[in-house]
DRENDREN-578977 format. One record per residue (C-alpha): residue number from 1; residue in three letters; x, y, z. Coordinates in steps of 0.2 Angstrom, whole numbers, padded with zeros to 4 digits. Layout:
! DRENDREN-578977
  num  residuo   east  north     up
  NUM      ALA      X      Y      Z
...
This chain:
! DRENDREN-578977
  num  residuo   east  north     up
    1      MET  -0005   0221   0188
    2      LEU   0002   0222   0170
    3      GLY   0018   0212   0168
    4      ARG   0033   0215   0158
    5      LYS   0046   0203   0150
    6      GLU   0063   0210   0146
    7      ARG   0070   0202   0130
    8      ASP   0087   0212   0129
    9      GLN   0097   0197   0135
   10      LEU   0091   0179   0135
   11      GLU   0100   0165   0143
   12      LEU   0113   0157   0133
   13      PHE   0116   0141   0144
   14      ILE   0102   0130   0150
   15      THR   0103   0116   0163
   16      GLY   0095   0099   0160
   17      SER   0091   0090   0143
   18      LEU   0081   0094   0128
   19      ARG   0069   0080   0132
   20      GLN   0063   0090   0147
   21      LEU   0057   0103   0134
   22      VAL   0047   0091   0124
   23      PRO   0030   0087   0130
   24      ASP   0027   0069   0134
   25      GLU   0011   0068   0123
   26      HIS   0021   0075   0108
   27      VAL   0021   0062   0094
   28      LEU   0040   0062   0093
   29      ALA   0041   0058   0112
   30      ARG   0029   0044   0110
   31      VAL   0037   0036   0095
   32      ASP   0054   0038   0103
   33      ARG   0049   0025   0117
   34      VAL   0046   0012   0104
   35      LEU   0059   0016   0090
   36      ASP   0074   0004   0090
   37      LEU   0087   0008   0076
   38      SER   0102   0000   0085
   39      TRP   0103  -0013   0071
   40      LEU   0104  -0001   0057
   41      ARG   0122   0004   0057
   42      GLU   0128  -0014   0054
   43      GLU   0114  -0016   0041
   44      VAL   0121  -0001   0030
   45      SER   0139  -0003   0034
   46      ASP   0143  -0012   0017
   47      ARG   0137   0004   0008
   48      TYR   0152   0014   0016
   49      SER   0171   0013   0015
   50      ALA   0179   0008   0031
   51      ASN   0194   0019   0030
   52      ASP   0192   0032   0016
   53      GLY   0183   0048   0015
   54      ARG   0176   0059   0028
   55      PRO   0163   0053   0041
   56      GLY   0145   0053   0034
   57      VAL   0129   0057   0043
   58      ASP   0125   0044   0057
   59      PRO   0113   0031   0049
   60      GLU   0101   0032   0064
   61      ALA   0101   0051   0065
   62      ALA   0097   0051   0046
   63      VAL   0082   0039   0047
   64      ARG   0076   0048   0063
   65      LEU   0076   0065   0053
   66      MET   0066   0057   0039
   67      LEU   0053   0049   0051
   68      ALA   0052   0065   0061
   69      GLY   0047   0074   0045
   70      LEU   0034   0061   0040
   71      LEU   0027   0061   0058
   72      THR   0025   0080   0058
   73      GLY   0019   0081   0040
   74      ILE   0035   0088   0032
   75      VAL   0040   0078   0017
   76      HIS   0053   0090   0008
   77      ASP   0071   0089   0014
   78      ARG   0074   0107   0013
   79      LYS   0059   0112   0023
   80      LEU   0063   0098   0036
   81      ILE   0081   0104   0039
   82      ARG   0074   0122   0041
   83      GLU   0061   0117   0053
   84      ALA   0074   0106   0063
   85      GLN   0084   0122   0065
   86      VAL   0071   0130   0077
   87      ASN   0061   0114   0082
   88      ILE   0068   0107   0098
   89      ALA   0057   0091   0097
   90      ILE   0065   0087   0080
   91      ARG   0082   0091   0086
   92      TRP   0080   0080   0101
   93      PHE   0072   0065   0092
   94      ALA   0086   0065   0079
   95      GLY   0100   0066   0092
   96      TYR   0106   0084   0089
   97      GLY   0110   0096   0102
   98      LEU   0107   0115   0101
   99      HIS   0125   0118   0098
  100      GLU   0127   0105   0084
  101      ARG   0125   0108   0066
  102      LEU   0112   0099   0056
  103      PRO   0117   0090   0040
  104      HIS   0114   0098   0023
  105      HIS   0097   0093   0015
  106      SER   0106   0085   0001
  107      SER   0114   0073   0012
  108      LEU   0097   0064   0015
  109      THR   0095   0063  -0004
  110      ARG   0112   0055  -0006
  111      ILE   0108   0043   0008
  112      ARG   0092   0037   0000
  113      GLN   0102   0034  -0016
  114      ARG   0116   0025  -0008
  115      TRP   0106   0014   0003
  116      GLY   0093   0009  -0010
  117      GLU   0075   0005  -0008
  118      GLU   0078  -0013   0000
  119      ARG   0086  -0005   0015
  120      PHE   0071   0006   0019
  121      ARG   0059  -0009   0016
  122      ARG   0069  -0018   0030
  123      ILE   0066  -0003   0041
  124      PHE   0047  -0005   0037
  125      LYS   0048  -0024   0040
  126      ARG   0056  -0021   0058
  127      THR   0041  -0011   0063
  128      VAL   0029  -0025   0057
  129      GLN   0039  -0037   0068
  130      ALA   0038  -0025   0083
  131      CYS   0019  -0024   0081
  132      LEU   0018  -0043   0080
  133      LYS   0029  -0045   0096
  134      ALA   0018  -0032   0105
  135      LYS   0002  -0042   0100
  136      ILE  -0006  -0027   0092
  137      ALA  -0007  -0037   0075
  138      THR  -0012  -0055   0072
  139      ALA  -0010  -0056   0053
  140      GLU  -0025  -0067   0052
  141      VAL  -0038  -0055   0045
  142      VAL  -0030  -0044   0032
  143      HIS  -0038  -0030   0022
  144      ILE  -0030  -0026   0005
  145      ASP  -0033  -0011  -0006
  146      ALA  -0025   0000  -0019
  147      SER  -0024   0019  -0021
  148      LEU  -0017   0031  -0033
  149      ILE  -0003   0043  -0029
  150      ARG   0000   0058  -0039
  151      ALA   0017   0059  -0047
  152      ASN   0028   0074  -0044
  153      VAL   0027   0081  -0062
  154      SER   0019   0096  -0071
  155      TRP   0006   0095  -0085
  156      ASP   0019   0103  -0096
  157      SER   0030   0088  -0095
  158      LEU   0017   0077  -0103
  159      THR   0018   0073  -0122
  160      GLU   0010   0060  -0134
  161      GLN   0018   0043  -0135
  162      HIS   0021   0044  -0154
  163      ALA   0031   0060  -0152
  164      VAL   0043   0051  -0139
  165      ASP   0044   0036  -0151
  166      VAL   0049   0048  -0165
  167      LEU   0063   0056  -0155
  168      SER   0070   0040  -0148
  169      GLU   0071   0030  -0164
  170      ASN   0084   0042  -0172
  171      GLN   0079   0036  -0190
  172      SER   0093   0034  -0203
  173      GLU   0094   0045  -0218
  174      ASP   0094   0030  -0230
  175      GLU   0077   0023  -0224
  176      SER   0064   0023  -0237
  177      GLU   0047   0032  -0235
  178      ASP   0038   0016  -0237
  179      GLU   0047   0008  -0223
  180      ARG   0043   0023  -0212
  181      LYS   0025   0022  -0216
  182      GLY   0024   0003  -0214
  183      ARG   0029   0004  -0195
  184      GLN   0015   0006  -0182
  185      SER   0017   0021  -0171
  186      GLY   0007   0014  -0157
  187      LYS  -0007   0022  -0146
  188      TYR  -0007   0040  -0145
  189      LYS  -0005   0039  -0126
  190      LYS   0002   0053  -0115
  191      VAL   0018   0050  -0106
  192      CYS   0028   0060  -0094
  193      THR   0046   0065  -0100
  194      THR   0052   0070  -0083
  195      ASP   0046   0054  -0074
  196      PRO   0044   0040  -0086
  197      ASP   0040   0028  -0072
  198      ALA   0023   0037  -0069
  199      THR   0008   0032  -0080
  200      MET  -0008   0040  -0083
  201      ALA  -0022   0035  -0072
  202      THR  -0038   0040  -0064
  203      ASN  -0049   0033  -0050
  204      ALA  -0066   0039  -0057
  205      ARG  -0074   0039  -0074
  206      ASN  -0078   0058  -0072
  207      ARG  -0061   0063  -0068
  208      ARG  -0047   0066  -0080
  209      LEU  -0031   0055  -0082
  210      GLU  -0016   0061  -0071
  211      PRO   0002   0054  -0070
  212      ALA   0002   0043  -0055
  213      TYR   0009   0028  -0046
  214      LYS  -0002   0014  -0038
  215      GLN   0001   0009  -0020
  216      HIS  -0005  -0008  -0014
  217      THR  -0007  -0010   0005
  218      ALA  -0012  -0024   0016
  219      VAL  -0018  -0019   0033
  220      ASP  -0021  -0029   0049
  221      ASP  -0039  -0030   0056
  222      LYS  -0035  -0028   0074
  223      VAL  -0028  -0010   0076
  224      GLY  -0024  -0005   0058
  225      VAL  -0005  -0010   0057
  226      ILE   0001  -0010   0039
  227      LEU   0008  -0027   0035
  228      ASP   0014  -0025   0018
  229      VAL   0016  -0010   0005
  230      ALA   0020  -0012  -0013
  231      VAL   0021   0002  -0026
  232      THR   0019  -0001  -0045
  233      THR   0014   0009  -0060
  234      GLU  -0004   0011  -0064
  235      GLN  -0003  -0002  -0078
  236      THR  -0002  -0016  -0065
  237      ASN  -0019  -0023  -0061
  238      GLU  -0024  -0025  -0042
  239      GLY  -0028  -0044  -0045
  240      GLU  -0010  -0047  -0050
  241      MET  -0003  -0041  -0033
  242      ILE  -0014  -0050  -0021
  243      GLU  -0005  -0066  -0021
  244      PRO   0013  -0059  -0020
  245      GLN   0007  -0048  -0005
  246      VAL   0000  -0064   0004
  247      ASP   0016  -0073   0001
  248      GLU   0026  -0058   0008
  249      ILE   0015  -0056   0023
  250      GLU   0016  -0074   0028
  251      ALA   0035  -0073   0025
  252      ILE   0037  -0058   0037
  253      THR   0025  -0064   0050
  254      GLY   0026  -0083   0049
  255      ILE   0007  -0084   0052
  256      ASP  -0005  -0091   0040
  257      ILE  -0018  -0079   0034
  258      LYS  -0036  -0084   0037
  259      VAL  -0047  -0071   0029
  260      VAL  -0043  -0058   0016
  261      THR  -0055  -0044   0012
  262      ALA  -0054  -0033  -0004
  263      ASP  -0066  -0022  -0014
  264      ALA  -0074  -0027  -0031
  265      GLY  -0058  -0022  -0040
  266      TYR  -0051  -0038  -0035
  267      ALA  -0065  -0049  -0040
  268      TYR  -0056  -0060  -0053
  269      ALA  -0057  -0078  -0055
  270      LYS  -0038  -0080  -0053
  271      VAL  -0039  -0071  -0036
  272      TYR  -0053  -0082  -0030
  273      GLY  -0044  -0097  -0036
  274      ALA  -0027  -0092  -0028
  275      LEU  -0034  -0088  -0011
  276      GLU  -0045  -0104  -0012
  277      ARG  -0030  -0115  -0016
  278      ARG  -0021  -0108   0000
  279      GLY  -0036  -0111   0011
  280      ILE  -0039  -0092   0014
  281      ASP  -0057  -0086   0015
  282      ALA  -0060  -0072   0002
  283      LEU  -0072  -0059   0007
  284      ILE  -0072  -0050  -0010
  285      PRO  -0089  -0045  -0017
  286      ALA  -0090  -0054  -0034
  287      LYS  -0096  -0044  -0048
  288      ALA  -0111  -0049  -0059
  289      GLU  -0106  -0056  -0076
  290      PRO  -0107  -0043  -0090
  291      ILE  -0121  -0047  -0102
  292      LYS  -0113  -0045  -0119
  293      SER  -0125  -0057  -0129
  294      ARG  -0143  -0063  -0127
  295      VAL  -0136  -0080  -0121
  296      PRO  -0123  -0075  -0108
  297      LEU  -0110  -0086  -0101
  298      ARG  -0119  -0088  -0084
  299      ARG  -0132  -0099  -0094
  300      PHE  -0119  -0112  -0098
  301      ARG  -0115  -0125  -0085
  302      TYR  -0097  -0130  -0082
  303      ASP  -0094  -0148  -0076
  304      ALA  -0077  -0147  -0067
  305      LYS  -0076  -0166  -0065
  306      ASN  -0077  -0170  -0083
  307      ASP  -0070  -0154  -0089
  308      ILE  -0084  -0150  -0101
  309      LEU  -0097  -0135  -0103
  310      LYS  -0115  -0138  -0106
  311      CYS  -0125  -0125  -0116
  312      PRO  -0143  -0120  -0111
  313      ARG  -0150  -0134  -0122
  314      GLY  -0139  -0147  -0114
  315      ARG  -0127  -0149  -0128
  316      ILE  -0108  -0152  -0124
  317      LEU  -0094  -0140  -0128
  318      ARG  -0077  -0147  -0127
  319      PRO  -0060  -0139  -0122
  320      ALA  -0048  -0134  -0136
  321      ARG  -0033  -0123  -0137
  322      PRO  -0028  -0113  -0122
  323      ILE  -0026  -0094  -0121
  324      LYS  -0019  -0083  -0107
  325      HIS  -0029  -0086  -0091
  326      GLY  -0041  -0098  -0099
  327      ARG  -0047  -0110  -0113
  328      PHE  -0059  -0110  -0128
  329      PHE  -0073  -0122  -0127
  330      TYR  -0081  -0127  -0144
  331      ALA  -0098  -0134  -0148
  332      LYS  -0101  -0145  -0163
  333      ALA  -0108  -0137  -0179
  334      LYS  -0121  -0150  -0181
  335      ASP  -0128  -0146  -0163
  336      CYS  -0129  -0127  -0166
  337      THR  -0137  -0129  -0184
  338      ARG  -0153  -0137  -0177
  339      CYS  -0153  -0126  -0161
  340      PRO  -0168  -0114  -0158
  341      LEU  -0156  -0102  -0149
  342      LYS  -0145  -0101  -0164
  343      ARG  -0150  -0084  -0170
  344      ASP  -0147  -0076  -0152
  345      CYS  -0132  -0087  -0147
  346      LEU  -0121  -0087  -0162
  347      SER  -0112  -0071  -0168
  348      LYS  -0113  -0066  -0186
  349      GLY  -0103  -0078  -0198
  350      ARG  -0101  -0092  -0185
  351      VAL  -0108  -0110  -0187
  352      ASN  -0104  -0116  -0170
  353      LYS  -0103  -0108  -0152
  354      ALA  -0086  -0104  -0145
  355      VAL  -0084  -0099  -0126
  356      VAL  -0069  -0094  -0116
  357      VAL  -0069  -0100  -0099
  358      GLY  -0056  -0094  -0086
  359      ASP  -0043  -0105  -0077
  360      HIS  -0052  -0103  -0061
  361      TYR  -0070  -0101  -0067
  362      PRO  -0077  -0113  -0054
  363      ALA  -0070  -0103  -0040
  364      LEU  -0078  -0088  -0047
  365      LEU  -0095  -0097  -0047
  366      ARG  -0093  -0102  -0029
  367      ALA  -0088  -0084  -0024
  368      ARG  -0104  -0078  -0033
  369      ARG  -0115  -0090  -0024
  370      ARG  -0107  -0087  -0007
  371      ARG  -0109  -0068  -0010
  372      GLU  -0128  -0071  -0009
  373      ARG  -0126  -0080   0008
  374      TRP  -0114  -0068   0017
  375      SER  -0117  -0070   0036
  376      LYS  -0118  -0055   0048
  377      GLN  -0100  -0058   0053
  378      ASP  -0095  -0058   0034
  379      ARG  -0104  -0041   0031
  380      HIS  -0096  -0034   0047
  381      LEU  -0078  -0039   0042
  382      TYR  -0081  -0031   0025
  383      GLN  -0087  -0015   0033
  384      ARG  -0071  -0015   0043
  385      HIS  -0062  -0016   0027
  386      ARG  -0068   0001   0021
  387      TRP  -0062   0010   0036
  388      ARG  -0046   0000   0039
  389      SER  -0038   0000   0022
  390      GLU  -0046   0016   0015
  391      GLY  -0044   0024   0032
  392      PHE  -0025   0021   0031
  393      HIS  -0024   0029   0014
  394      GLY  -0034   0044   0020
  395      GLU  -0023   0046   0035
  396      ALA  -0007   0044   0025
  397      LYS  -0012   0057   0012
  398      THR  -0020   0069   0024
  399      TRP  -0007   0069   0038
  400      HIS   0009   0061   0031
  401      GLY   0011   0068   0013
  402      LEU   0007   0053   0003
  403      ALA  -0006   0062  -0008
  404      ARG   0008   0066  -0020
  405      ALA   0025   0059  -0023
  406      VAL   0039   0070  -0016
  407      ARG   0053   0064  -0028
  408      ARG   0053   0056  -0045
  409      GLY   0056   0038  -0051
  410      LEU   0048   0022  -0045
  411      PRO   0063   0018  -0032
  412      ASN   0060   0035  -0024
  413      MET   0041   0032  -0023
  414      LYS   0044   0015  -0015
  415      ILE   0056   0023  -0002
  416      GLN   0042   0036   0002
  417      ALA   0029   0023   0004
  418      TYR   0040   0012   0015
  419      LEU   0044   0026   0027
  420      THR   0026   0032   0028
  421      ALA   0020   0015   0032
  422      ALA   0034   0013   0045
  423      ALA   0029   0030   0053
  424      ILE   0011   0025   0055
  425      ASN   0016   0008   0062
  426      LEU   0026   0017   0075
  427      LYS   0011   0028   0079
  428      ARG   0001   0012   0082
  429      LEU   0014   0004   0092
  430      ALA   0016   0020   0103
  431      THR  -0003   0022   0106
  432      ALA  -0003   0004   0111
  433      LEU   0011   0006   0124
  434      LEU   0002   0022   0131
  435      ALA  -0014   0012   0133
  436      LEU  -0005  -0002   0142
  437      ILE   0003   0011   0154
  438      LEU  -0013   0019   0157
  439      SER  -0022   0003   0160
  440      TRP  -0009  -0001   0174
  441      ILE  -0009   0017   0181
  442      VAL  -0027   0019   0183
  443      PRO  -0031   0004   0194
  444      GLN  -0016   0008   0204
  445      ASN  -0023   0025   0208
  446      ALA  -0040   0018   0211
  447      PHE  -0033   0006   0224
  448      ALA  -0023   0020   0232
  449      ALA  -0038   0031   0233
  450      SER  -0048   0017   0241
  451      ASP  -0034   0014   0254
  452      ARG  -0034   0032   0258
  453      ALA  -0053   0032   0260
  454      VAL  -0052   0016   0272
  455      ALA  -0039   0025   0282
  456      ARG  -0049   0040   0284
  457      ALA  -0064   0030   0290
  458      LEU  -0054   0021   0303
  459      THR  -0046   0037   0310
  460      ARG  -0063   0045   0312
  461      GLY  -0069   0031   0323
  462      PRO  -0087   0027   0329
């Protein structure tokens, strides 16, 4: 029989709670079981006046709204509030009833500005500590990787660096023409006028430069918990961030890291030296030395005990003036004059060989030798690095809006990164809790079914 549904008069009042209308398997329902923000009110109390002004948005409700947006793939405040108007799950998760008015979208913007990036980093740290307490993260094997995030700017906002310099200098009228011509204008590099913190970058040689930020992420090996997130401009090299991130992880977790994996973008002597000094095993594929001459550096042997360098003919090069991240080693002119490799070894106009050796060059040599002897377990861990760290970036960009910055400025980009990492950690924690519940329920059901089968067999008799 064909049914009919009357829509003229719908019920205005309902019995029960909004929670009954949210499915148990919904992502917000699962995250709510593990999310604890009871500490937040006291944490941000110093940012508000105790007696003056009207009451603001409840801190926990504001953070829950932001997390709900990231967990459901809604990154813009306007769209989030519009969706919360009709989405029962978001209303319930944030603590708003059907009859309550939601905050204006601009309130979330003002909250981010009022609190600052450090408060949101503390929210992220709390999720890391919760994952450690639940034993779904060990912080012993850490995968570190960096990824570019497109800045929230248009191509029309880009201009040449020299044009910005001309506009900002505000030259005086009495400045002579010779003085203006004598100044260097710098590189003709594109910069963004609407978001000066964003810098031009690309992650492939065949792709054009885009205004972007760089996110450095450390992921735990066990289930993929994010242990640390740092956001910088593209000009910051990956190798400069690995040691501060190791410090931060050990400070948060209180655990000494045993193994760090990273891709070849981190294969610098200073990285190997820093990790080796800490007693951390570095699974980073060392790059082969670039051959820039017919007698490359790899043919020179460094004696760390005596701090000397020996050329392919056995002559000694002694250390001289230091430079950034290394030192010059010079050979004697008389040794190079009679050397049969002089034509290939010396550059034009030089009478003796000069070689630059990095501060941690011995560690780099050891890493190259070890790369050739990686064990099966080492190769397995490095394979896990690819789908742990790069998998996180893919997940965050595909499902949680991290492919593009939502707001402008480095502080806003950091807040977005912290909240996204916190949301993913809460997902990991909720999944672990669900697995624990199921592991307890299934055996109980199996025992109950077994007891019922035994009872039926006994009642049947012989």
